[in-house]
Backbone as JSON Lines, residues from 0, in Angstrom:
{"i":0,"aa":"X","n":[98.44,105.59,96.83],"ca":[99.17,105.88,95.51],"c":[100.47,106.31,96.15]}
{"i":1,"aa":"X","n":[101.53,105.73,95.14],"ca":[102.75,106.2,95.04],"c":[102.94,107.08,93.74]}
{"i":2,"aa":"X","n":[103.64,108.25,94.59],"ca":[103.65,109.41,93.42],"c":[105.42,109.5,92.79]}
{"i":3,"aa":"X","n":[105.62,109.65,92.35],"ca":[107.82,110.03,91.79],"c":[107.92,110.35,93.34]}
{"i":4,"aa":"X","n":[108.06,111.84,93.87],"ca":[108.49,112.29,94.98],"c":[108.54,111.51,95.49]}
{"i":5,"aa":"X","n":[107.45,110.45,96.09],"ca":[107.64,109.61,97.19],"c":[108.76,108.18,96.91]}
{"i":6,"aa":"X","n":[108.81,107.96,95.68],"ca":[109.9,106.77,95.37],"c":[110.92,107.39,95.48]}
{"i":7,"aa":"X","n":[111.47,108.87,95.29],"ca":[112.68,109.18,95.24],"c":[113.01,109.37,96.25]}
{"i":8,"aa":"X","n":[111.82,110.08,97.19],"ca":[112.37,110.49,98.79],"c":[113.12,109.23,99.52]}
{"i":9,"aa":"X","n":[112.27,107.7,98.83],"ca":[113.13,106.85,99.19],"c":[113.81,106.41,99.21]}
{"i":10,"aa":"X","n":[114.55,106.57,97.62],"ca":[116.11,105.93,97.72],"c":[116.71,106.8,97.95]}
{"i":11,"aa":"X","n":[116.18,108.46,98.25],"ca":[116.92,108.77,98.89],"c":[117.35,108.72,100.48]}
{"i":12,"aa":"X","n":[116.28,108.17,101.38],"ca":[116.58,107.42,102.27],"c":[117.1,106.59,102.53]}
{"i":13,"aa":"X","n":[117.41,105.38,101.61],"ca":[117.99,104.39,101.38],"c":[119.77,104.85,101.49]}
{"i":14,"aa":"X","n":[120.11,105.72,100.71],"ca":[121.0,106.18,100.46],"c":[121.77,106.78,101.71]}
{"i":15,"aa":"X","n":[120.79,106.66,103.09],"ca":[121.59,107.67,103.45],"c":[121.44,109.16,103.37]}
{"i":16,"aa":"X","n":[121.08,109.59,102.7],"ca":[120.9,111.29,102.36],"c":[119.41,111.63,102.96]}
{"i":17,"aa":"X","n":[118.87,111.41,103.78],"ca":[117.66,112.35,104.88],"c":[117.51,111.9,105.74]}
{"i":18,"aa":"X","n":[117.52,113.5,106.47],"ca":[117.14,113.31,107.74],"c":[115.69,113.75,108.26]}
{"i":19,"aa":"X","n":[115.15,112.98,108.99],"ca":[113.91,113.04,109.73],"c":[113.99,113.52,111.5]}
{"i":20,"aa":"X","n":[112.83,114.31,111.48],"ca":[112.53,114.96,112.83],"c":[112.91,116.34,113.29]}
{"i":21,"aa":"X","n":[111.56,117.06,113.93],"ca":[112.06,118.17,113.93],"c":[113.72,118.8,114.43]}
{"i":22,"aa":"X","n":[113.96,118.45,115.64],"ca":[114.98,118.84,116.25],"c":[116.56,118.57,115.2]}
{"i":23,"aa":"X","n":[116.54,117.09,114.4],"ca":[117.75,117.12,114.44],"c":[117.96,117.42,112.37]}
{"i":24,"aa":"X","n":[116.75,118.27,111.69],"ca":[116.46,119.11,110.52],"c":[117.16,120.33,111.2]}
{"i":25,"aa":"X","n":[116.17,121.21,112.15],"ca":[116.58,122.05,112.12],"c":[118.52,122.23,112.56]}
{"i":26,"aa":"X","n":[119.41,121.33,113.51],"ca":[120.2,121.28,113.37],"c":[120.87,121.31,111.69]}
{"i":27,"aa":"X","n":[120.51,120.31,110.94],"ca":[120.93,120.19,109.33],"c":[120.38,121.73,108.89]}
{"i":28,"aa":"X","n":[120.0,122.31,108.99],"ca":[119.76,123.39,108.74],"c":[120.5,124.5,109.22]}
{"i":29,"aa":"X","n":[120.68,124.8,110.43],"ca":[121.85,125.53,110.65],"c":[123.28,125.42,110.52]}
{"i":30,"aa":"X","n":[123.55,124.13,110.07],"ca":[124.98,123.63,109.71],"c":[125.04,123.71,108.4]}
{"i":31,"aa":"X","n":[124.15,124.26,107.85],"ca":[124.17,124.26,105.99],"c":[124.18,123.29,105.32]}
{"i":32,"aa":"X","n":[124.04,121.73,105.96],"ca":[124.04,120.89,105.25],"c":[122.83,120.28,104.41]}
{"i":33,"aa":"X","n":[121.41,121.16,105.11],"ca":[120.11,120.56,104.94],"c":[120.14,121.52,103.34]}
{"i":34,"aa":"X","n":[119.71,120.59,101.93],"ca":[119.73,120.83,100.65],"c":[118.22,121.59,100.48]}
{"i":35,"aa":"X","n":[117.47,120.79,100.97],"ca":[115.76,120.53,101.0],"c":[115.61,120.02,101.87]}
{"i":36,"aa":"X","n":[114.44,121.34,102.31],"ca":[113.39,120.54,104.13],"c":[111.99,120.75,103.37]}
{"i":37,"aa":"X","n":[111.35,119.25,103.32],"ca":[109.88,118.87,103.11],"c":[109.23,118.97,104.9]}
{"i":38,"aa":"X","n":[107.75,119.57,104.26],"ca":[107.39,119.59,105.88],"c":[105.59,119.15,105.53]}
{"i":39,"aa":"X","n":[105.19,118.87,106.11],"ca":[103.79,118.6,105.8],"c":[102.84,119.22,106.03]}
{"i":40,"aa":"X","n":[101.79,119.83,105.26],"ca":[100.87,120.27,104.87],"c":[100.23,120.3,106.49]}
{"i":41,"aa":"X","n":[100.04,119.01,107.48],"ca":[99.6,119.08,108.71],"c":[100.33,119.15,109.81]}
{"i":42,"aa":"X","n":[101.01,120.15,109.88],"ca":[101.9,120.15,111.16],"c":[101.81,120.97,111.63]}
{"i":43,"aa":"X","n":[102.23,120.91,112.95],"ca":[101.64,122.1,114.11],"c":[101.54,123.68,113.07]}
{"i":44,"aa":"X","n":[101.17,124.42,114.06],"ca":[101.47,126.21,113.61],"c":[102.51,126.26,114.1]}
{"i":45,"aa":"X","n":[102.84,125.56,115.86],"ca":[104.73,126.06,116.04],"c":[105.46,125.47,115.04]}
{"i":46,"aa":"X","n":[105.98,124.24,114.78],"ca":[106.29,123.59,114.18],"c":[106.7,124.08,112.42]}
{"i":47,"aa":"X","n":[105.66,124.71,111.85],"ca":[105.77,125.29,110.94],"c":[106.37,126.6,110.76]}
{"i":48,"aa":"X","n":[105.97,127.5,112.0],"ca":[106.36,128.15,111.74],"c":[107.96,128.49,111.97]}
{"i":49,"aa":"X","n":[108.51,127.51,112.65],"ca":[110.29,127.49,113.32],"c":[110.63,127.18,112.16]}
{"i":50,"aa":"X","n":[109.62,126.06,111.12],"ca":[111.1,125.65,110.4],"c":[111.03,126.55,109.08]}
{"i":51,"aa":"X","n":[109.64,126.94,109.29],"ca":[109.38,128.19,107.7],"c":[110.58,129.38,108.08]}
{"i":52,"aa":"X","n":[110.59,129.52,109.35],"ca":[111.28,130.97,109.6],"c":[113.25,130.45,109.83]}
{"i":53,"aa":"X","n":[113.06,128.79,110.07],"ca":[114.8,128.48,109.43],"c":[114.97,128.6,108.01]}
{"i":54,"aa":"X","n":[114.16,128.43,107.39],"ca":[114.32,127.66,106.28],"c":[114.56,129.31,105.56]}
{"i":55,"aa":"X","n":[113.69,130.4,105.67],"ca":[114.12,131.49,104.97],"c":[115.33,132.2,106.03]}
{"i":56,"aa":"X","n":[115.19,131.96,107.33],"ca":[116.65,132.86,107.44],"c":[117.91,132.06,106.82]}
{"i":57,"aa":"X","n":[118.07,130.89,106.41],"ca":[119.56,130.39,105.96],"c":[118.79,129.74,104.54]}
{"i":58,"aa":"X","n":[118.16,130.13,104.4],"ca":[117.88,129.84,102.91],"c":[118.16,128.91,101.8]}
{"i":59,"aa":"X","n":[117.76,127.87,102.49],"ca":[116.92,126.23,102.0],"c":[115.9,126.87,101.7]}
{"i":60,"aa":"X","n":[115.4,125.48,100.39],"ca":[114.11,125.52,100.03],"c":[113.22,124.65,100.89]}
{"i":61,"aa":"X","n":[112.21,125.09,100.82],"ca":[111.23,124.36,101.26],"c":[109.88,123.89,100.47]}
{"i":62,"aa":"X","n":[109.57,123.06,100.6],"ca":[108.23,122.03,99.89],"c":[107.48,121.5,101.34]}
{"i":63,"aa":"X","n":[106.41,121.39,100.39],"ca":[105.02,120.65,101.31],"c":[104.61,119.46,100.85]}
{"i":64,"aa":"X","n":[104.42,118.47,101.61],"ca":[103.82,117.17,101.66],"c":[102.8,117.3,102.02]}
{"i":65,"aa":"X","n":[101.38,116.19,101.28],"ca":[100.28,116.48,101.8],"c":[99.7,115.7,102.67]}
{"i":66,"aa":"X","n":[100.59,114.75,103.89],"ca":[100.3,115.43,105.14],"c":[101.25,114.28,106.0]}
{"i":67,"aa":"X","n":[101.36,113.79,107.03],"ca":[102.24,113.28,107.57],"c":[102.56,111.82,107.59]}
{"i":68,"aa":"X","n":[101.41,111.43,107.1],"ca":[101.29,110.11,106.72],"c":[102.37,109.5,105.55]}
{"i":69,"aa":"X","n":[102.04,110.55,104.73],"ca":[102.44,110.13,103.45],"c":[104.12,110.38,102.96]}
{"i":70,"aa":"X","n":[104.49,111.44,104.14],"ca":[105.5,111.7,104.06],"c":[106.77,110.54,105.05]}
{"i":71,"aa":"X","n":[106.15,109.91,105.9],"ca":[106.33,109.12,106.56],"c":[106.38,107.64,105.55]}
{"i":72,"aa":"X","n":[105.6,107.7,105.33],"ca":[105.98,106.62,104.23],"c":[106.78,106.1,103.05]}
{"i":73,"aa":"X","n":[106.55,107.5,102.7],"ca":[107.9,107.87,102.18],"c":[109.01,107.28,102.07]}
{"i":74,"aa":"X","n":[109.57,107.43,103.28],"ca":[110.88,106.7,104.04],"c":[111.07,105.87,104.73]}
{"i":75,"aa":"X","n":[109.65,105.01,104.7],"ca":[109.61,103.6,105.08],"c":[109.48,104.18,106.73]}
{"i":76,"aa":"X","n":[109.06,104.55,106.79],"ca":[108.75,105.31,108.77],"c":[106.96,104.94,108.86]}
{"i":77,"aa":"X","n":[106.89,105.63,109.96],"ca":[105.66,105.97,110.65],"c":[105.53,107.5,110.51]}
{"i":78,"aa":"X","n":[104.63,108.5,110.75],"ca":[104.19,109.88,110.39],"c":[105.48,110.42,110.51]}
{"i":79,"aa":"X","n":[105.61,111.25,109.63],"ca":[107.07,112.06,109.87],"c":[106.28,113.35,109.38]}
{"i":80,"aa":"X","n":[106.92,114.69,109.98],"ca":[105.76,116.11,110.42],"c":[107.1,116.82,109.35]}
{"i":81,"aa":"X","n":[108.65,116.53,109.1],"ca":[109.24,117.71,108.42],"c":[110.53,116.53,108.69]}
{"i":82,"aa":"X","n":[111.58,116.52,106.54],"ca":[112.59,115.58,106.85],"c":[113.16,116.89,106.05]}
{"i":83,"aa":"X","n":[114.77,116.8,106.45],"ca":[115.49,117.36,105.15],"c":[116.61,116.47,104.32]}
{"i":84,"aa":"X","n":[116.75,117.01,103.09],"ca":[117.69,115.84,102.5],"c":[118.56,116.8,102.45]}
{"i":85,"aa":"X","n":[120.07,115.83,102.25],"ca":[121.4,116.21,102.6],"c":[121.99,116.29,101.53]}
{"i":86,"aa":"X","n":[121.48,115.68,100.38],"ca":[122.22,115.2,98.99],"c":[121.41,116.36,98.2]}
{"i":87,"aa":"X","n":[122.94,117.39,97.3],"ca":[122.0,118.37,96.05],"c":[121.84,117.77,94.98]}
{"i":88,"aa":"X","n":[122.06,116.63,94.46],"ca":[121.55,115.9,92.9],"c":[120.01,115.75,93.62]}
{"i":89,"aa":"X","n":[119.73,115.2,94.68],"ca":[118.83,114.23,95.38],"c":[117.7,115.42,95.82]}
{"i":90,"aa":"X","n":[117.98,116.94,96.17],"ca":[117.62,117.96,96.81],"c":[116.44,118.75,95.37]}
{"i":91,"aa":"X","n":[117.75,118.57,94.57],"ca":[117.66,119.31,93.21],"c":[116.04,118.44,92.22]}
{"i":92,"aa":"X","n":[116.17,117.05,91.9],"ca":[115.74,116.42,91.49],"c":[114.18,116.4,92.54]}
{"i":93,"aa":"X","n":[114.34,116.72,93.65],"ca":[112.91,116.25,94.38],"c":[112.4,117.9,94.2]}
{"i":94,"aa":"X","n":[112.82,119.15,94.05],"ca":[112.25,119.83,94.18],"c":[111.52,120.44,92.89]}
{"i":95,"aa":"X","n":[112.02,119.69,91.42],"ca":[111.13,119.75,90.48],"c":[109.66,118.76,90.12]}
{"i":96,"aa":"X","n":[110.06,117.76,90.91],"ca":[109.18,116.86,91.31],"c":[107.87,117.53,91.89]}
{"i":97,"aa":"X","n":[108.48,117.79,92.76],"ca":[107.16,118.77,93.91],"c":[106.65,119.46,92.85]}
{"i":98,"aa":"X","n":[107.6,120.73,92.5],"ca":[106.91,121.57,91.58],"c":[106.04,121.09,90.55]}
{"i":99,"aa":"X","n":[106.47,119.88,90.14],"ca":[105.56,119.36,88.78],"c":[104.44,118.85,88.63]}
{"i":100,"aa":"X","n":[104.29,118.56,90.45],"ca":[102.95,117.56,91.19],"c":[101.83,118.37,91.23]}
{"i":101,"aa":"X","n":[102.83,120.08,91.36],"ca":[102.17,121.35,92.44],"c":[101.31,121.85,91.0]}
{"i":102,"aa":"X","n":[102.05,122.26,89.8],"ca":[101.98,122.6,88.87],"c":[101.27,121.78,87.3]}
{"i":103,"aa":"X","n":[101.27,120.67,87.89],"ca":[100.84,119.78,86.69],"c":[101.57,119.21,85.71]}
């Protein structure tokens, strides 16, 4: 099932505005380039804590994908636990779509 946020995330990936992988995402958060971080709900406890703490301290918005397989499929890769969007326009629209899918 394709939903709106995964389609837009795929488009952002093709535009080279998405970074995936825990260490690369943390690097983007620290540099201030990350505009939105998407974490899978099935991330390990350590990864979840690390990413949530970084996003909080650097004031980066954080949203949650249902699972690592859906997140990976959205960007055309295997399972991915965390991705960062480095474009403000994509990030704003994705946050809106995530909030809509959460609240109906």
